[in-house]
C-alpha positions in Angstrom: 0.0 0.0 0.0 1.3 3.4 -1.0 0.3 6.9 0.2 0.2 9.7 -2.4 1.6 13.1 -1.5 -0.6 16.2 -1.0 -2.9 16.9 -3.7 -1.6 19.7 -6.0 -3.8 23.0 -5.9 -5.2 24.3 -9.3 -3.0 26.9 -11.0 -3.9 30.3 -9.6 -3.9 33.4 -11.8 -0.8 35.4 -11.4 -1.1 38.1 -8.6 -2.2 41.4 -9.6 0.4 44.2 -9.8 0.0 47.1 -7.5 -1.9 50.1 -9.1 0.5 52.4 -10.9 0.3 55.8 -9.4 0.9 59.0 -11.3 3.6 61.3 -9.8 3.7 65.0 -9.6 6.1 65.1 -12.5 3.5 63.7 -14.8 1.0 66.2 -13.5 3.4 69.2 -14.1 4.3 67.9 -17.5 0.7 67.7 -18.5 -0.1 71.1 -17.1 2.8 72.7 -19.1 1.8 71.1 -22.4 -1.8 72.3 -22.2 -0.7 75.8 -21.2 1.6 75.9 -24.2 -1.1 74.7 -26.6 -3.5 77.2 -25.1 -0.9 80.0 -25.5 -0.3 79.0 -29.1 -4.0 78.9 -29.8 -4.5 82.3 -28.2 -1.6 83.9 -30.2 -2.8 82.4 -33.5 -6.3 83.6 -32.8 -5.2 87.1 -32.1 -2.9 87.3 -35.0 -5.7 85.9 -37.3 -8.1 88.6 -35.9 -5.6 91.5 -36.4 -3.9 90.3 -39.4 -6.7 88.8 -41.3 -5.7 88.9 -45.0 -7.7 91.1 -47.2 -7.4 91.0 -50.9 -7.9 94.3 -52.8 -8.7 94.2 -56.6 -6.5 96.7 -58.6 -7.9 97.6 -62.0 -5.2 98.7 -64.5 -4.6 99.0 -68.2 -2.2 97.0 -70.4 0.4 95.0 -68.5 3.3 97.4 -69.5 1.4 100.5 -68.7 2.6 102.8 -65.9 -0.3 102.1 -63.7 0.0 98.2 -64.1 3.7 98.4 -63.1 2.8 100.6 -60.2 0.2 98.1 -59.0 2.7 95.3 -59.2 5.1 97.4 -57.1 2.5 98.1 -54.6 1.6 94.4 -54.3 5.3 93.5 -53.7 5.6 96.3 -51.0 2.6 95.0 -49.0 3.8 91.5 -49.2 7.4 92.5 -48.1 6.0 94.6 -45.2 3.8 91.5 -44.0 0.7 93.7 -44.5 -2.6 92.1 -44.1 -3.4 93.4 -47.5 -3.0 91.6 -50.8 -3.3 93.1 -54.2 -4.9 91.3 -57.1 -4.1 93.1 -60.3 -6.5 92.8 -63.1 -5.4 94.1 -66.6 -7.7 95.8 -69.2 -7.1 96.9 -72.8 -6.6 100.5 -71.6 -7.1 102.6 -68.4 -10.4 103.8 -69.6 -11.7 100.2 -69.4 -10.0 99.9 -66.1 -12.0 103.0 -64.7 -15.1 101.5 -66.2 -14.4 98.3 -64.2 -13.9 100.5 -61.1 -17.1 102.3 -61.8 -19.0 99.0 -61.8 -17.6 98.3 -58.2 -15.6 95.4 -59.6 -12.4 96.8 -58.4 -11.2 98.5 -55.0 -8.3 100.5 -56.5 -7.6 102.2 -59.9 -5.3 105.0 -61.2 -6.9 107.8 -63.1 -5.6 111.1 -64.8 -7.6 114.1 -63.9 -8.8 114.6 -67.6 -10.7 111.2 -67.4 -14.3 110.7 -66.5 -14.1 110.3 -62.7 -16.3 107.6 -61.3 -18.9 108.8 -58.8 -17.6 106.8 -55.7 -13.9 107.4 -56.3 -11.9 108.8 -53.5 -8.2 109.8 -53.6 -5.6 108.1 -51.6 -2.5 109.8 -53.0 -1.2 111.8 -55.9 1.2 109.6 -58.0 2.3 111.8 -60.7 2.1 115.3 -62.4 1.7 115.5 -66.3 3.1 118.7 -67.8 1.6 120.4 -70.9 4.6 121.6 -72.9 3.8 124.1 -75.7 6.7 123.9 -78.3 7.1 126.0 -81.4 9.7 125.3 -84.2 12.9 127.2 -84.1 12.7 130.5 -82.4 9.0 131.1 -83.1 7.1 132.1 -80.0 3.3 131.4 -79.6 1.8 134.2 -77.7 -1.6 133.0 -76.9 -4.2 130.3 -77.1 -5.9 132.2 -79.8 -2.9 132.1 -81.9 -2.3 128.4 -81.3 -5.8 127.7 -82.7 -4.7 128.8 -86.1 -2.0 126.3 -86.3 -1.7 122.6 -87.3 -0.8 121.0 -84.0 0.9 117.6 -83.2 -0.1 115.9 -79.8 2.9 114.0 -78.5 1.6 111.8 -75.8 1.3 108.2 -74.9 -2.4 107.7 -75.3 -5.3 108.9 -77.5 -7.0 110.4 -74.5 -4.4 113.3 -74.7 -5.8 114.2 -78.2 -9.3 114.8 -76.7 -7.8 116.8 -73.7 -5.9 119.1 -76.1 -9.1 119.8 -78.1 -11.0 120.5 -74.9 -8.4 123.1 -73.7 -8.5 124.8 -77.1 -12.1 124.6 -77.1 -12.4 123.1 -80.6 -15.4 120.9 -81.3 -15.6 118.1 -83.7 -15.3 119.3 -87.3 -12.8 120.6 -89.8 -11.0 122.5 -87.4 -10.5 119.5 -85.1 -8.8 117.8 -87.8 -5.8 120.2 -87.4 -5.1 118.7 -84.2 -3.4 115.3 -84.8 -1.7 112.6 -82.7 1.9 112.4 -83.5 3.0 109.0 -84.9 4.7 106.4 -82.5 8.3 107.1 -82.2 8.2 110.6 -83.8 10.8 113.0 -82.8 10.6 116.8 -82.5 12.9 117.3 -85.4 10.7 115.2 -87.7 7.5 116.9 -86.4 8.9 120.3 -87.1 10.1 119.4 -90.6 8.6 121.6 -93.2 7.2 118.6 -95.0 4.9 117.8 -92.0 3.7 121.3 -91.7 3.1 121.4 -88.0 3.2 124.9 -86.6 3.3 123.6 -82.9 3.7 120.6 -80.9 1.9 120.0 -77.6 3.8 117.4 -75.6 2.0 115.9 -72.6 4.7 114.1 -70.3 5.2 113.0 -66.8 7.0 115.7 -64.8 9.3 113.1 -63.3 10.2 111.9 -66.8 10.7 115.3 -68.3 13.5 116.3 -65.9 15.5 113.1 -66.9 14.8 113.2 -70.7 18.0 114.5 -72.5 16.2 114.7 -75.8 15.0 118.2 -75.2 18.6 119.4 -74.5 19.9 117.7 -77.6 17.1 119.2 -79.8 17.6 122.6 -78.2 21.2 122.6 -79.0 20.4 122.3 -82.7 18.0 125.2 -82.3 15.0 122.9 -82.9 12.3 124.3 -80.7 11.1 127.1 -78.4 9.3 126.5 -75.1 6.3 128.7 -74.7 4.4 129.7 -71.6 0.6 129.3 -71.4 -0.4 132.7 -70.0 -4.0 131.6 -69.7 -3.0 128.7 -67.4 -4.7 130.0 -64.3 -7.9 130.9 -66.4 -7.9 127.3 -67.8 -7.4 125.8 -64.3 -10.5 127.7 -63.2 -12.6 126.9 -66.3 -11.8 123.3 -66.7 -12.1 120.8 -63.8 -9.0 118.5 -63.3 -6.6 120.9 -64.8 -3.9 122.4 -62.5 -1.8 125.5 -62.9 2.0 124.4 -63.1 5.1 126.4 -62.9 8.3 125.1 -64.8 11.4 126.3 -63.0 14.3 127.6 -65.0 16.4 124.8 -66.4 13.7 122.0 -65.9 14.1 120.6 -69.4 17.7 121.6 -70.1 20.5 123.1 -68.2 22.7 124.0 -71.2 21.1 125.7 -72.9 18.8 126.5 -70.0 15.2 125.7 -70.9 13.2 127.5 -69.8 15.5 130.4 -69.1 13.2 131.6 -66.4 10.2 130.3 -64.5 7.3 129.6 -66.9 3.5 129.1 -66.4 1.7 126.1 -68.0 -0.9 123.7 -67.1 -0.8 120.1 -66.0 -2.8 117.0 -65.0 -2.6 114.7 -61.9 -2.4 111.1 -61.8 -4.5 109.9 -58.7 -4.6 106.7 -56.8 -8.3 106.2 -56.1 -10.3 103.8 -54.1 -14.1 103.1 -53.5 -15.7 105.5 -51.1 -17.2 102.5 -49.2 -13.8 101.4 -48.2 -13.4 101.6 -44.4 -11.3 104.6 -43.0 -9.0 102.1 -41.3 -8.2 100.3 -44.4 -7.7 103.4 -46.4 -5.5 105.0 -43.7 -3.3 101.8 -43.5 -2.9 101.8 -47.3 -2.0 105.5 -47.3 0.5 105.0 -44.5 2.1 102.1 -46.3 2.4 104.1 -49.6 4.0 107.1 -48.0 6.3 105.0 -45.7 7.6 103.1 -48.9 7.6 105.9 -51.5 11.2 105.1 -52.6 10.2 101.5 -53.3 7.2 102.4 -55.3 8.7 104.6 -58.0 9.2 103.1 -61.5 12.4 103.1 -63.3 11.0 105.6 -65.9 10.2 108.1 -63.2 6.6 107.4 -62.7 5.4 107.8 -59.0 8.9 108.9 -57.8 7.4 111.9 -56.2 4.2 110.7 -54.5 2.3 113.4 -52.8 -0.7 113.5 -50.3 -4.0 113.8 -51.6 -5.8 117.2 -51.5 -8.0 117.3 -48.4 -9.8 120.4 -49.4 -13.5 120.2 -49.8 -13.3 121.6 -53.3 -10.6 119.1 -54.5 -11.4 117.7 -58.0 -11.6 114.2 -56.5 -12.1 114.2 -52.6 -9.7 112.4 -50.4 -10.8 109.4 -48.8 -11.6 110.0 -45.1 -9.0 107.4 -43.9 -6.3 109.0 -46.1 -7.3 112.5 -45.0 -7.1 111.4 -41.2 -3.6 110.1 -42.0 -2.5 113.1 -43.8 -3.9 115.5 -41.1 -2.5 113.3 -38.5 -5.9 112.7 -37.1 -5.4 109.0 -37.2 -6.4 107.5 -33.8 -3.8 105.5 -31.9 -4.3 101.9 -31.2 -5.4 102.6 -27.7 -7.9 105.4 -28.9 -9.5 102.9 -31.2 -9.6 99.9 -29.1 -9.5 100.9 -25.4 -13.2 100.1 -25.0 -12.8 96.8 -26.7 -9.7 95.9 -24.7 -11.6 96.7 -21.5 -14.3 94.3 -22.5 -11.8 91.8 -23.9 -10.1 91.9 -20.5 -13.3 91.2 -18.5 -14.0 88.3 -21.1 -10.6 86.9 -20.7 -10.9 87.0 -17.1 -14.1 84.8 -17.3 -12.5 82.6 -19.9 -9.3 82.3 -17.8 -11.4 81.2 -14.7 -13.1 78.6 -17.0 -9.9 77.3 -18.3 -8.4 77.2 -14.8 -11.2 75.0 -13.7 -10.7 72.9 -16.7 -7.0 72.5 -15.9 -7.8 71.6 -12.4 -10.2 69.0 -13.6 -8.0 67.5 -16.2 -4.5 67.9 -14.7 -5.1 67.7 -11.0 -4.7 64.2 -9.6 -6.6 63.8 -6.4 -4.6 61.9 -3.7 -5.9 58.5 -3.1 -7.0 57.7 0.4 -4.8 55.1 2.2 -7.9 53.4 3.3 -8.8 52.7 -0.3 -5.8 50.5 -0.7 -7.3 48.2 2.0 -9.5 46.7 -0.7 -6.3 45.4 -2.5 -4.9 44.1 0.9 -8.3 42.2 1.7 -8.3 40.8 -1.7 -4.8 39.1 -1.0 -6.2 38.0 2.3 -9.1 36.2 0.5 -6.7 34.2 -1.6 -4.6 33.0 1.3 -6.7 30.0 2.0 -6.5 28.8 -1.6 -2.7 28.7 -1.4 -1.8 25.0 -0.9 1.9 25.4 -1.4 4.6 27.6 0.1 5.4 28.9 -3.4 1.9 30.2 -3.9 2.0 31.8 -0.5 5.3 33.5 -1.3 3.7 35.1 -4.3 0.8 36.5 -2.0 3.5 37.7 0.3 5.2 39.6 -2.6 2.0 41.1 -3.7 1.2 42.4 -0.2 4.8 43.8 0.0 4.3 45.4 -3.4 1.1 47.2 -2.2 2.9 48.4 0.9 5.9 49.6 -1.2 3.5 51.5 -3.4 1.8 53.1 -0.5 5.1 54.4 1.0 6.0 55.8 -2.4 2.5 57.5 -2.8 2.8 59.0 0.8 6.1 60.4 -0.2 5.0 61.9 -3.4 1.6 63.2 -2.2 -0.4 61.0 -4.5 -1.7 59.2 -1.5 -3.1 61.0 1.6 -2.9 59.7 5.3 -6.7 59.6 5.4 -7.5 56.1 6.5 -3.9 55.2 7.2 -4.8 53.3 10.4 -7.3 51.3 8.5 -4.5 50.3 5.9 -2.1 49.5 8.7 -4.6 47.3 10.5 -5.4 45.5 7.2 -1.8 45.1 6.3 -1.0 43.6 9.8 -4.0 41.3 9.7 -3.2 39.9 6.2 0.5 39.5 7.1 -0.4 37.6 10.3 -2.8 35.3 8.2 0.0 34.6 5.8 2.3 33.7 8.7 -0.3 31.4 10.1 -1.0 29.8 6.7 2.8 29.3 6.3 3.0 27.4 9.7 0.0 25.4 8.9 1.5 24.2 5.4 4.8 23.4 7.1 3.0 21.3 9.8 0.8 19.6 7.2 3.9 18.8 5.1 5.6 17.3 8.2 2.6 15.1 9.1 2.4 13.9 5.6 5.9 12.8 5.4 5.5 10.8 8.7 2.5 9.0 7.4 4.3 8.1 4.3 7.3 6.8 6.4 5.1 4.7 8.6 3.2 3.3 5.7 6.5 2.2 4.1 7.6 0.3 7.3 4.3 -1.6 7.7 4.6 -2.8 4.2 8.2 -4.1 4.9 7.1 -6.2 8.0 4.2 -7.9 6.1 6.6 -9.3 3.6 8.6 -10.9 6.3 5.7 -12.7 7.9 4.8 -14.2 4.7 8.3 -15.7 4.2 8.3 -17.4 7.8 4.9 -18.9 7.2 6.1 -20.4 3.8 9.2 -21.9 5.6 7.2 -23.5 8.3 4.7 -25.1 5.8 7.7 -26.6 4.0 
C-alpha cells in the first residue's frame, strides 16, 4: 500500500500588480503642455483677428502701362511688409476700361488722370504723378496765346489717344474741320521730324510725366540744334478755373535743359494729376493703412522711368477735384487714432471676457490635470483581496507570491505617501489590514509546514508496515515446508 503526496492545487492566476500611481512630475508636464497649447491657440487667434488677410482688386490698363507696373510694385511692397492686404492686379485693354471696371464696383483700386471721367464713388488716396503740358514751337518762333495756337496745325505728342481729346478741350475746338488740324503724333516721332517743313506742324503739344521730363535728355539735344522754343501758357490759371481736373503748374528755370537753360526763367503752364483712387465704401481704417504704407515706402514704389517717384498726399480740401478718402485724410492730417484710442473700450471688454474665460480654463485645468490623492484606506481593498486568496494557497510557493503582492502594495503606499499621491486619510485602517493579512500569511505558512511534516511521517510509517508484512509471509512459507 502506498500513500500519495498532498494534492496539487489548481493553477492560480498571477498576482495582480499594485496600481500604478501617477507622480507629480506627470501632472506638471501635462499642465505645461496644455498651457503651451492654449498659448499658441491664443496667439494664433489674435494674429488671425488683427492680421486677417484682405485682398484688394486693382484695375489697370495694359500689363506694360505705368499704372500696371505701379500696381505690381505696390503688391510687392505690401507682401514684403507683411501687411494684411494683398493686391490682385486685373489688366484691361486700356486705362479707360479699367476705370469702367472700377465704376461697376468690380475693383477696389484704380489710377486715373484728372482729364478722365471720374467715377462717382472714387476717393483719392495719393497723388502719384503730375503731367506737364509743354507748348513747343519750331525754331525761335514764339506762340503768344491760345488764340494764336488755334490757327496752327498741331501735333500732340503723348502716350495715349486720351491726350488728343484733352488738347481739343483746352483749345475749345469742337468736332469738325478745325478739329482735324489737331493730330496725334506718330509713334516714335521726334521733335525734329515733327517740325520738318514737310509735315507742316506749326506747334507741338507734348504731355509728359514731370518726373520723366527732368530726366529726358532729348529736349537738351534738340535745343542745341535750335530745334524748338518752349512757350508759356499765359492763360494757365484761367484754364485751371474753367476746366475741372486741370492744375496750374510752374516750370522752374532749367527744368528741361541746363545747357542751354530751358526754360530760361520760371514759366507758367498747365498740368494734370495721376491719382490713386479707391471706393468710397472702403473703411477709413483700411484706407488709412494703405495711405500709411504708400508714404512710408515711396522710394520702393517709383518706377524706373520716373513714374510715381514723387508721390504726394491727396488734397484734403472740400473743393478738390476728387475728394480724399476720409481714412487717407485722417492720416494726412495726423488725425489717425492710436491703437489705444481705437480699441481701449474693446480691450476693456476683452479683459473682462478673458478673465471669465481664464477662470473657466483654470477650472478645466484643475479638472484635467489635478490628480486627487488616493486615500490610504482605499488600498485596504487590495490588501483584503490578497487575504481572501490565502486559504487557496496550497503550497509555500503560492504563499510567497501572495507575500510579494502584499509587500508590493505596501511599497506603493510608501512611495505615494512620499510623493503626495496618497493621503494619510485612513492610514490606520490600511495599517490594520496590512498587519491582519501579514499575520494570516504567517499562520498559513505554519499550517502548510506542519501539514507537510505530518504527510511525510504518514508516508514513512506506511513504508515500514509494508516491509514487516513481507517478512511474515516468508516465515509462514518456511514452516509449511
